[in-house]
C-alpha angles and dihedrals in degrees: 000000000000132000116261121258134041099279089086115051114182118222108254118254091241095051091044090053090050090049094051092045088059093043096044097100090052100042106084108098094352126149104232126199115201107194118193085013099180109174090359095241095138095045092044088052090051089054091048089052096052108277109156092216139003125201112201117201117191130147102190108097092212091053092047089053092051090045091054091047091050092051091046094045090054091047094244106152102156144030095061145076128203118214111194104203145070122314092228090052092049094048094046088053097049109122132167120320137090113345128228121252095191131027124188122188127184111165120182108284091237091056097070092157089066091071090055092048097045098041091043091054092045090051093046134018096005093048086100086073092062122090121228107283093014119166124218117199123192121194113208143163108282092237093051118084128211124208121266091239141018109193105300094352115098126187114245104172142012123201121186128194127171109318094339137073139193122218116198120207135184134180117266117234091251102031135093132008097284098130 
């Protein structure tokens, strides 16, 4: 189930399958961060594929309500945390604690500045929230292009399918504040 309206655009089943085929070797026991979580489909899939924990970050109240309903409807009662707030606020507030192995972000397509904010924070001040070897994946409209690098994050791969694309980023050896 997804919230009504165009502000929340669920990742297509086909693209989600492609994403998890790529992530499969990293999934078991991973800490997964689902930014702009919407209905929670991607994070729920991560849980079903062996992630140890998923943190869902979503600010739209209607989407948070649907996310909670989806988790409840599937009988998922543990292994996740829902943060009802902005992605930038969450990333600015990340302090010490367990780091994320995998990060997925899929802001509304009409909020292009959210890519810059989130990836900029993850490649800079919020890099401390990333585990060594972490992978950050941004879903985008195929025709939209993301930068090659955001602070210490550098793009390593691009996959395109239909109208959407996935850009994969990892920390450079010398970039970010990941130490």
